[in-house]
N, C-alpha and C positions, 0 to 999 in steps of 0.2 A: 887804769880804767879811763884815761883821758885821750887815748889814741884812737879816736873814733873817725873813721874815714867815710862811712855810709850810715846815715841815721834816718829812721822813720819817726816823724813827730805827729802825734794825734792830739787834736784839740777838741774838747767836748762842747755840746750844745749850750750848756749852762754858762760856760765861759764866753763863747762866741757871741751869744745873744744877751749877755748880762742878765741872766736869770729870766729870759723871755721877753725882754723889753725892746728887742730889735738888735740888729748888728751893733756890737760895741766897736766902733771904728777906731777909737783911740787905742784900745787893747790890740786890735788886729794890726794897726800900724806898728805898735811896739814889737809884737811877735815877728812881724814881717821884717822889720829892721834888723832884728837879731839874726833871723834865718838868712837874710840877704848877706849880712856881713860874714857869717860863717861859710855860706856858699861861695862867696867871692874869695875866701881864704883857702878854698880847696876841699871843704867838707861837702860831700854829696848828701843832699837833703830831699826827702820826699815827705810832703805834708798830707796827712789824712785828716780832713776837716769835716766835722759835723756842722750842723747849723742850717742846712738848706730847708728842712721841714719847719724848723723853729722860725726862721726868717719868713718863710711863706705864711706861717700862721699869723705872724705880726702883720704882714702886708694884707692878708685877707681878713684880718680882725677876728681870727678864731681864738676863743678863750681856752680851749682844750685840744690836745693832740687828737687828730681825727682817728676814728676807729675804722671807718670805711676805707677800703684799699683805694678806691677811686679818689676820695677826698685827700688821702695821704699823697697819692701821686700828683694831684693838682697842686697841693701845698709845696711839694718838693720842686715841681717845675717852676713855680713862681719864685720860690726862695733861692733856687740855684742861681738865677740871674744876678740877684743882689750879692750873693756870696762870692761868686767868681769875679764880678766887677770890683768888689772891695779888695780882694787879693791882687788882682791884676794891677790896679792903681798903685798899691803899695810897692809891689815888686818893680813895676816900671819906673817909679821914682828912684829906685836904687840901681837902675840900669840893668835889671835882671829880667829875663824872659821866664814866664810861667806857662804851664800847660795843664789843661783839665783832663782828667782821666776818670771815667765813670765805669764802675764794675758791678756785675751781679755775681751770684754764686756760680752760675753756669760758666762764667768766664774762667774761674779757677778750678772748677770741678772737671771741666773738659781739658784733656791733656794738650790738645793742639792750641786751644785758646789760652790756656795757661802759659804756654811757651810764647805765644804772640804777645800777651800782656807783658811778660818779662822782657822780651826783646824791645818792645815799645818804650818801657820805662828805662831800660839800660841805655837805649839810644838817646832819649831825652836828657839823661844825666850826662852822657858823653858830650852833648851839645852845650852843656852848662846851664840848662834850664832847671827850674824848680817845679816838679810836677805836683799838682794839687789833686788828690784822689778822694772820691766820695762814692758811696754806694749809689747805684743808679735807681733811686727811689721812684723816678718817674715811670719806670716800666717794671719795677720789681713787684712780685706777687708773694703771697705767704709761702709758696713752695720754694722760691729761689732767694728770699731775702736773707742777708747775712744775720740780721737780728740786732746788731749793734756795731758801731764803728770801731770798738775796741778789737773785736774779732777781725774785722777787715784790716785794721792796722797790723795785727799780728801776722795775718796771711801775706800782706805786702812785705813785711819784714822777712818772712820765709822766702817769698818770691825772689827778693833781691839779696838774700844773705847779708842783711844789715848787721852792723856791729851793735847798734843800740836802738831800742824802741823807747821813745820818751812819750809818756802819756800825761798830758796836762789836764788837770781836773780842778774842781772847786773844793777839793779836800787837800789837806797837808800831805797825805800819803795814806798808807795802810796802817791801821791801828789794831791792837790786839783785842779791842772791844769798841763799841760805838762811842766816840768821844762826845756826842750830843747827850748821851744818857749816863756816861761814866766819866767824871772829871779826871779820874786816875788812869784813863786809857793811855797806853804807851805806844808811841810810834814805832813801827817795825822799820828800823833804818837799813837793815841788810838781812837778806835771807836767800836761800836757794829757791828758785822759782817753782820747783816741783814739790816743795814741802806741803804735806797734806794739811797741816794746821792753818795754813794761810787761807784756805777756802772756808774754814770754820770762822776765822776772824772776819772774813769779808762779808758774810751774810748775803742777802739777795735783794737789797733795796734798789729801787730805781726811781729816778725823778720823773716829773710829768713831761719834760721836754725830750729827753733821750730815752733809749731803750736799755741802757746799761746801768751799771752801778759798780761798786768796788768789786763785787763778785766777778763780773765780766772782765774787769781789768786783771785780776789774778789769773783767770782762765786765759786771757790774752798773753800774759807773761809766760804761762806754761807752754802755749803754742809757739810763741816766739823762741823759747829756749830750745825747741827741737832743732832749730837751725843754728844754734850757738849764739843767739842774739840775747843780750842782757836787756832788762827792762827797768826803767825808772818811772815811778808814779809820783808826780810832784804837783804842788799848788801852782796853777797857771798865772796867778797874779803876783807871785813872788818877783821882786825886781830883777830884771835881767836873767830870768830863770833858765832860758834856753842856753844862753852863752855860758852861764856859770856851770850848769850840769855838764855841758860838753867840754868845759875846761877842767873837769874832774872834781868839782866841788860837791860835797855830799849834801844833797837836798832831797827831801822826800824819802821814798822807799826804793832801795835798790834790790831788785830780784834777779839774781844771777843765774845764768845758764850753766848747767852742770856738764852738758855734752859738747863735744866738738861739732863743727858744722857737718851736716849730713849731705849726702849726694843730692843733687838738684831733684832727681826723680823722687827720692824718698822724702824730701821736704814737701813736695806736692802731695804725696800720699798722706803724710802726717797732717797736712792742712785740710784734707777733705772734710767738709762739714757733713755731707750726706753720703752714705754708701748705698749702692744699688741693691745689696742683699747681704746675706751673712752665711758663714760656714761654721757649724758647730763641730768642734774638734774633740777627739778623745784625749785622755790625759797624756798618753805617749806622744802624740803629735805636739801638744803644748810644750812638753819637756824638750823635744827635739828642736822646736823653733826657738825657745828661750835660751837653751844651753849650748846648742851646737851650730846655730846660725844656718840651719838647713832650709831647703825649700819645703813647701807643703805638698805632700803627695796625697792622691785620692784615698789611699788606705787609711789615713789618719782622720778622715772626716766622717762624722756620724749622720749629719743632717744638712740639707741645703735649704735656706730660708729666703723667700723673695724670688723675684724674677730679674735676671741680669743678662747682659750680653757679654761676649768675649771682650776682654780689655777693660771692662768696667771695674770700679773699686768695690771690694767686699770687705766686711768685717770678719775677723777670725775670732771666734768666741771659745772660751774655756768651757768645760762641762757644766760649770755653775753659771754660765751666761756672761762672764766678764769679757770685755773686748781686750784681747791681748796683742792683737796685730791687725793690720789691714794691708791689702795689696790688690794688684791687678790680676784678675782671674783669667786663665787660659781657655776656659770652656764656658759656654752659655749655661744657664741654670738647668735647662731641660737635660742637657748631656751630662752635666755635673752630677745630677741625681742618679744617673744610670751607672756612673763609674765609682761613686764614693764607696769606701770600704773594700775596694778591690786593689790588687797590686797593679803597678803601672804597666807591666807587660801585658795585661789583659785589656787595655784601653782600645787597641785596634780591633780586637776580637769583638768587644761589646759595641763600639761605635762604628766599626767599619773603616776607621782611620785613626791615626794618632798624630795629633798636632804637637803636643809636648808631653813629657812624662809626668810633669808636675801640674797640680791645679794652680798653684801660685809659685812662681820662681823667686828665689831669695833676693834677686836683684830688684824685684818689683814688690818687695814686702818690707814693711817697717814695723818694728816692735813698739808697743805703747807701754810706757811705764805707769 
């Protein structure tokens, strides 16, 4: 587990701002020194840093996280300046160039922008820089917001096919119950990222500074695992925590990926947060997709939900409504409604043309566990 070549590191708001007291520059210096040493030794590192909104709250003397989207955007804009300056100063001292990358959901949901983001990050890594990624809260709205930087970090790990996602938090790791309420709570030192019990352990608590909690970290580990990325959730103030984890020392909770790395297109599909619509399948189509690795044909679809264009991502639902897959659809919703339940050879007769015989080709489809 110590042969990490490409690592995504996420640091949360409570750590970065020392519980909301403003940027903890001593801690940032320490983390930056560890990352710089590893980067200069050949490990490619991408940092996903929270803290812009929290730092903006401190600078603007706001006592609570804004609920208004405009106040939130303003706090992010103010705080982003301080956050970037802090990292730049640390990495410059180590002779390392850093780069700021701001992303919204649309950047990773749109296929072309997804590829552009991946190319940009890969090029920055090629030049030896250390990219610092954050959600673009200054322009984000409720419709395009990631929701938490744990999710963003997992999607960046998918994007770059990282070996490890290291989530630094103000907790020792994932416990089997809340250690604040149960002194006998046991740290989960190692588990498979997709184990259902982990979500039960995590709960859904969230702090006043960030939007996440242990639950979002487990979800992030599950997302990261889709591209073969392992996740470690560890206490960020553990001495030399980054260096020690990357050297293979067991700290915090290791949530392992069960799967091999997926093709880049399928990583993108698996990382989609929002789908444009949904296809309700019959049981025969579910079995064919899950057991035969086949494409989704119109004849196996019972209902089209929502409005979508050709090439957009759609959810594939079982008869009881579970999402079993998602993929890029070959026909817009209006035309899909006309051909569902019909054999593929009738598509041209119904629509006046046939683009593809499948609604979703297997190369553009990913099964969800």
